[in-house]
VMD Tcl script that draws the C-alpha trace (Angstrom):
set ca {
  {26.04 12.49 -4.08}
  {23.28 10.22 -5.02}
  {20.57 11.09 -7.29}
  {17.61 9.10 -8.68}
  {13.80 8.61 -7.83}
  {11.94 7.21 -5.19}
  {14.04 3.91 -5.09}
  {17.18 5.94 -4.03}
  {15.08 8.46 -1.90}
  {14.11 5.53 0.39}
  {10.47 6.82 1.31}
  {9.00 5.07 4.31}
  {12.30 3.94 5.70}
  {14.49 5.31 8.42}
  {17.68 6.70 7.13}
  {19.73 3.75 8.18}
  {17.90 1.42 6.10}
  {18.13 3.74 2.74}
  {20.87 3.17 0.38}
  {22.55 6.26 1.52}
  {22.31 5.22 5.19}
  {23.85 1.90 4.31}
  {26.78 3.40 2.30}
  {27.65 5.65 5.35}
  {27.48 2.66 7.87}
  {29.20 0.10 5.64}
  {32.19 2.43 5.12}
  {32.50 3.75 8.67}
  {31.66 7.28 7.80}
  {34.16 7.69 5.14}
  {31.97 9.50 2.87}
  {29.71 12.52 3.59}
  {26.72 11.79 1.53}
  {24.07 14.09 0.02}
  {20.98 11.94 -0.89}
  {19.44 14.17 -3.60}
  {17.16 11.63 -4.98}
  {13.24 12.41 -4.66}
  {10.21 10.50 -5.93}
  {9.26 10.93 -9.75}
  {12.63 12.73 -10.49}
  {13.88 12.14 -14.18}
  {17.22 12.99 -16.03}
  {16.32 16.66 -16.91}
  {15.81 17.32 -13.07}
  {19.16 15.33 -12.30}
  {21.03 17.69 -14.56}
  {19.25 20.96 -13.36}
  {19.69 19.95 -9.60}
  {23.46 18.94 -9.97}
  {24.00 22.23 -11.82}
  {22.26 24.15 -9.08}
  {24.62 22.42 -6.52}
  {27.65 23.11 -8.49}
  {26.86 26.90 -9.34}
  {26.49 27.27 -5.54}
  {29.85 25.91 -4.64}
  {29.07 22.25 -3.61}
  {32.01 20.04 -4.08}
  {31.59 16.33 -4.76}
  {34.32 13.39 -5.34}
  {31.65 10.97 -6.80}
  {28.31 10.99 -8.16}
  {25.87 7.89 -8.72}
  {23.31 8.50 -11.12}
  {20.41 5.92 -10.69}
  {18.32 5.84 -14.01}
  {15.04 4.41 -13.25}
  {12.87 2.70 -15.68}
  {9.93 4.80 -15.05}
  {12.39 7.91 -15.84}
  {11.43 7.56 -19.38}
  {7.80 8.41 -18.78}
  {8.60 10.96 -16.13}
  {10.44 12.94 -18.61}
  {7.29 13.34 -20.82}
  {5.72 15.44 -18.14}
  {8.00 18.20 -18.30}
  {8.85 20.95 -20.98}
  {11.57 23.61 -21.15}
  {11.53 27.43 -22.17}
  {14.50 28.66 -24.41}
  {16.75 28.91 -21.43}
  {16.18 24.94 -20.71}
  {14.28 26.27 -17.69}
  {11.93 23.32 -16.52}
  {8.12 24.09 -16.93}
  {5.15 21.53 -16.61}
  {3.90 20.00 -19.71}
  {0.25 20.81 -19.00}
  {-0.94 19.52 -22.38}
  {0.42 16.16 -21.50}
  {-1.14 16.24 -18.08}
  {-4.38 17.57 -19.30}
  {-4.76 15.05 -21.77}
  {-4.79 12.31 -19.00}
  {-6.46 14.10 -16.17}
  {-8.97 16.83 -17.35}
  {-12.04 15.04 -16.82}
  {-10.70 13.35 -13.58}
  {-9.92 16.92 -12.06}
  {-13.67 17.94 -12.60}
  {-14.90 14.93 -10.88}
  {-12.65 15.27 -7.94}
  {-13.57 18.85 -7.62}
  {-17.28 17.85 -7.63}
  {-16.61 15.31 -5.07}
  {-14.58 17.61 -2.86}
  {-17.36 20.20 -2.68}
  {-20.08 17.76 -1.89}
  {-17.84 15.91 0.66}
  {-17.29 19.07 2.52}
  {-20.94 20.01 2.64}
  {-22.93 16.84 3.17}
  {-22.57 13.98 5.85}
  {-24.82 11.91 3.78}
  {-22.19 12.09 0.73}
  {-19.26 11.67 3.13}
  {-20.87 8.45 4.17}
  {-21.58 7.36 0.61}
  {-18.17 8.39 -0.51}
  {-16.55 6.07 2.02}
  {-18.91 3.31 1.11}
  {-17.98 3.72 -2.56}
  {-14.26 3.62 -1.63}
  {-14.76 0.46 0.27}
  {-16.53 -1.06 -2.70}
  {-13.83 0.20 -4.99}
  {-11.17 -1.50 -3.19}
  {-12.99 -4.86 -3.06}
  {-13.53 -4.49 -6.99}
  {-10.03 -3.77 -7.59}
  {-8.90 -6.80 -5.52}
  {-11.29 -9.02 -7.32}
  {-10.24 -7.69 -10.56}
  {-6.62 -8.25 -9.79}
  {-7.35 -11.77 -8.47}
  {-9.19 -12.68 -11.47}
  {-6.50 -11.63 -13.79}
  {-3.84 -13.25 -11.54}
  {-5.84 -16.39 -11.96}
  {-5.63 -16.16 -15.71}
  {-1.83 -15.18 -15.71}
  {-0.85 -18.01 -13.35}
  {-3.48 -20.52 -14.74}
  {-5.13 -21.16 -11.14}
  {-8.58 -21.25 -10.14}
  {-10.02 -17.87 -8.86}
  {-10.82 -19.48 -5.71}
  {-7.20 -20.79 -5.10}
  {-5.55 -17.37 -5.83}
  {-4.33 -16.13 -2.44}
  {-3.92 -12.50 -1.52}
  {-0.10 -13.30 -2.08}
  {-0.68 -14.33 -5.41}
  {-2.90 -11.10 -6.07}
  {-0.22 -8.77 -4.98}
  {2.50 -10.52 -6.84}
  {0.45 -10.03 -10.11}
  {0.32 -6.40 -9.14}
  {3.98 -6.13 -8.66}
  {4.45 -7.64 -12.29}
  {1.92 -5.56 -13.99}
  {3.34 -2.09 -13.03}
  {2.62 -0.56 -16.44}
  {5.34 1.95 -16.84}
  {7.96 -0.62 -16.73}
  {6.38 -2.81 -19.57}
  {8.11 -0.58 -22.33}
  {11.35 -2.61 -21.49}
  {9.73 -5.88 -22.97}
  {6.80 -4.84 -25.04}
  {7.48 -3.76 -28.47}
  {4.17 -1.48 -28.73}
  {5.03 0.14 -25.38}
  {8.47 0.81 -26.43}
  {7.48 3.07 -29.23}
  {5.23 4.99 -26.88}
  {8.32 5.60 -24.74}
  {10.57 6.79 -27.64}
  {10.35 10.49 -26.99}
  {11.06 10.01 -23.12}
  {14.20 7.81 -24.24}
  {15.52 10.81 -26.47}
  {14.82 13.47 -23.91}
  {16.80 11.24 -21.30}
  {19.68 10.86 -23.58}
  {19.86 14.50 -24.08}
  {19.93 15.52 -20.53}
  {22.09 12.58 -19.31}
  {24.77 13.71 -21.81}
  {24.61 17.31 -20.57}
  {24.70 15.84 -17.14}
  {27.64 13.73 -17.36}
  {29.47 16.58 -19.40}
  {28.96 18.91 -16.53}
  {30.32 16.18 -13.89}
  {33.33 15.55 -15.98}
  {34.01 19.28 -16.20}
  {34.09 19.46 -12.74}
  {36.47 16.28 -12.54}
  {33.93 14.25 -10.58}
  {33.95 10.65 -10.69}
  {30.54 9.57 -11.98}
  {28.59 6.36 -12.70}
  {25.43 5.72 -14.67}
  {23.59 2.92 -12.72}
  {20.57 0.84 -13.73}
  {18.43 -1.90 -11.96}
  {15.28 -4.02 -12.54}
  {11.77 -3.80 -11.42}
  {10.05 -6.99 -10.43}
  {8.50 -7.19 -14.19}
  {12.08 -7.22 -15.90}
  {13.19 -10.02 -13.42}
  {10.11 -12.27 -14.22}
  {9.48 -11.25 -18.13}
  {12.99 -10.12 -19.16}
  {14.15 -6.81 -20.76}
  {14.54 -5.96 -24.57}
  {15.82 -2.48 -24.26}
  {16.69 -0.84 -21.03}
  {19.97 -2.57 -20.55}
  {21.01 -2.42 -24.23}
  {20.14 1.12 -24.79}
  {22.00 2.74 -21.76}
  {24.95 0.51 -22.12}
  {25.33 1.66 -25.54}
  {24.89 5.22 -24.65}
  {27.47 4.98 -21.93}
  {30.07 3.28 -24.28}
  {29.20 6.20 -26.92}
  {29.98 8.73 -24.18}
  {32.62 7.30 -22.06}
  {30.59 7.04 -19.18}
  {31.10 4.71 -16.07}
  {28.24 2.26 -16.43}
  {26.98 -0.24 -13.76}
  {24.23 -2.91 -14.53}
  {22.77 -4.36 -11.34}
  {20.51 -6.80 -13.08}
  {22.93 -9.57 -12.34}
  {22.04 -8.82 -8.72}
  {18.43 -9.79 -9.21}
  {19.02 -13.12 -11.05}
  {17.38 -16.37 -9.88}
  {16.01 -19.57 -11.01}
  {13.01 -18.96 -8.72}
  {11.85 -15.66 -9.90}
  {8.52 -15.41 -7.77}
  {10.31 -16.20 -4.46}
  {13.15 -13.88 -5.37}
  {10.99 -11.18 -5.89}
  {8.91 -11.54 -3.07}
  {12.11 -11.76 -0.90}
  {13.61 -8.51 -2.19}
  {10.71 -6.19 -3.09}
  {7.84 -4.85 -1.00}
  {4.64 -7.04 -1.29}
  {2.52 -5.58 -3.67}
  {4.94 -2.81 -4.74}
  {7.78 -2.49 -7.07}
  {10.18 -0.79 -4.74}
  {13.07 -2.67 -2.98}
  {12.61 -3.86 0.67}
  {15.65 -3.88 3.00}
  {16.95 -7.00 1.41}
  {16.70 -5.46 -1.86}
  {18.49 -2.30 -0.81}
  {21.35 -4.48 0.42}
  {21.48 -6.17 -2.89}
  {21.97 -2.85 -4.63}
  {24.82 -1.91 -1.99}
  {26.62 -5.45 -2.66}
  {26.39 -4.64 -6.38}
  {27.92 -1.26 -6.03}
  {30.76 -2.60 -3.82}
  {31.50 -5.30 -6.48}
  {32.01 -2.59 -8.97}
  {34.68 -0.90 -6.43}
  {32.86 2.55 -6.31}
  {33.91 3.09 -3.04}
  {37.46 2.72 -3.27}
}
mol new
graphics top color blue
foreach p $ca { graphics top sphere $p radius 0.5 }
foreach p [lrange $ca 0 end-1] q [lrange $ca 1 end] { graphics top cylinder $p $q radius 0.2 }
display resetview
């Protein structure tokens, strides 16, 4: 069983190019694989979904739990009742989205009923895209100490890859303290998950990997926290950061991640597979 978020789910790729497909192919169909990863999953769902499978008689020999950097923030979107059933944390969502939802509702009504507004909305969207691109280009020029007019589209998209804000808690001290509650929640549910796997005699692994911004800026917290957590709870721990080391960080990131995005491209997926193979998890 593989469980994680969008990285492991492999959205946008044919199955054979996802991590699950590569594991299956490279091991000559030795394993029957359940890829249960879904975008925006986090440790509470990892635990509840695994428990759901086991309660219904599913059998696993191995379980790979891929803990993403964004899981820490995703965990803040959920609350639980007294029976630990998951409920949406509407207070957290409403704090961020209440005003936006009112605006989107108004736009939807106008767009459905007026041709003029549809035209204006499309025009506004194109202006917004251009504005955002110019804004990113300006910030990229500052970051890379280059003239605005010499910043290429690749430079701007590379800057966007580095500035994915839900990854900055790993190297920004102020953002780390904002993420503290998510870290505590993640620890709670990961402890329950690995206890459940151990009780069912399933060989399990906690696996971490970097985003582009950890490769470029470093990581002060993520690796240390989960290494210590794994040691404390006697969990098999695999740190795949070593698979993503390079002296030429920009070229390496562009070669292994989707341009303008934080997710692995096909080269990056193969690096993840190679890292797992080095740790003998397929034996």
